[in-house]
N, C-alpha and C positions, 0 to 999 in steps of 0.2 A: 087444474088438475096436482098442482104444485100445494096449493093452497090444504086442498083435501088430503095429500099424502101427509102433512104436516100434522094436520090435524090428527089424524089417523095414530102417527107415533106418540105426539104426546099426551092423546088421550088413553090410549093400552100402558102408558108409562113407559114406553119403550127408552131405556138409557143409550144412546148410541152419539157418536161424535161424527161430523162429516162435513165438511164442502167441496168445492169446488169451482170449475169457470164462469162464469155468467156474463150473458151482454146485456150493455146499456139499453134496458124497456123503458119507456117511460111509463108501461103500465103499470108498472112494481112500485109498490109505496112499502110507507112504515110499518103498516098493520100486516103486509106480506113478510116482509122481514123478520116483524117479532116475531111470527109463528114459525119462522125457518128457526130461529135462534132457539123456542121454547124445543123445537123439534130435533136438535143438537147439533144445528148449523154454526158453525165455529170461526169460518171463514168464506170467502168469496173473494175470487180473482177477475177484476174488468178489466177488457180490454179497451183501456180508454184508447192507446195509440198517442196521441195528439193534445193538446187545451184549446188547441187552433179550431174554431169554426171551419176556419175554409178547406184545412187540413184533414179534416174531418168528412167533410161533403166531397172533396175529391178521391176519399179512401173508399167513398160508399158507404160508409160505416150506419149512416143513417139513423143519427140522432142530434138531439140536439148537446152542447156543452151545460147548458142549465137543468136541463136532463141530468147528463150526468155528475154535475154537482150535489143537486138534490138526491140521487138517486146512494153517492158515496156515502153523505150524513147520513141519511135514514139507515142504512147500511149498521154505520158504526152507533148510529143511538140507537138501533136494536141490540146492541150485543155482539154484533158479527165481528170480526177484524174483515177489513178492506187491501186487499191486494191490488196495486195499478203496473201492467205492464204499459210502458213505450219505447215507439219509435222513432228513431231519431233522423232525419234528414229525409224524409217524403220526398219524392223529384220536385214537389212544388211549395215543398216547406222553405222561406226565405228566416230570415234572421229577426224579423218579428215576429212570426208563426212562434219558432225555437221559444222565444221571450216568453211569448204568450204559453207556451205549455209550463213552464217555469213560475209565470207567475198562477196560474191553475194550484199546481201542487205547493205553494206558497198560499194561498188562500184556504186551503184543504187539508194542512197538514195534521190537522187538531183529530181528523177522523180518517186518515190513512195508516194503517200498520205499517205497510213495507209495498216499496217498489221493486220489482222486480228486476235485475240488473237489465240496463234498456239498450235494446237493442240500434244497431245500423241498419238502416233501409238495404235489404237486401231481394235482388231482382233473381225469382230462379224461371229458370224454361218454363215449370209450366202454370205460370203465374199471368194474370189481365198486364200486367205492366207489362212485359216480356215477351207479348202479345201483340199489345198497342203502344209499342216506344213511340209514336209520333203522337202521339193524343197526351204523351207526358214531359215531350221537349227531350227525349232518353237520347241517348249514344249509348250505343250497348258495343262490349269492347269483348270478346272471349278472352282475348291475351292480360284482360286489366279489370281492374272496377267500373261499373258504372259510371259515367256523371251526364246530366243536363248539357245539352247542343251549344246554350249559350256558357257554359261554365260557370255558371251560380252555383251546383250543386254536385260538389266533387266526393270523393273519397276524402281526398285529406281534411277537406271541411267539415265532414259528419263527424269525422276523429277528433278534431279538435271540439266541434258541438258534444261529442260525447263526454269529453275528458271534462268539459266544461259543468255539464250537467249532471255526472256523478259527483263532482265535487260539490258542487248546490246542493245534492239530494242528503250527502254526507254531512 
């Protein structure tokens, strides 16, 4: 459907500029992105969230890091700007996972136009994390920020990683 829409826009010589949020879907490829670019797509914003496969799996994102890398590169090579969203401090994220995210950014920096201001993982009342704290080893305190029961993921740690990440990206 998207491919057909892009064909219609470009074949009718309609001049529009558009973009939006996109999921990382391994079925998308360079040819689709090229059609999108010809139809006026100027940017796509991906919710990568992490460069760690372990964290991606725990989030239930449903993609492989290799697919994310290919899609980001194909998007950029087709002439579409790539924006990434990153979440720092998902409950299972450890130091190695955090470093994998920075490594992913480094490996793909030539293809990434913008990294949105990274956010600290927050747990809203309507989220899966909030309703299943035991599954993620969470200690939810309505008076303070959440942390893991083992103390390995605290608000202070997430803030430190955010600071490091922002420095790294800049």
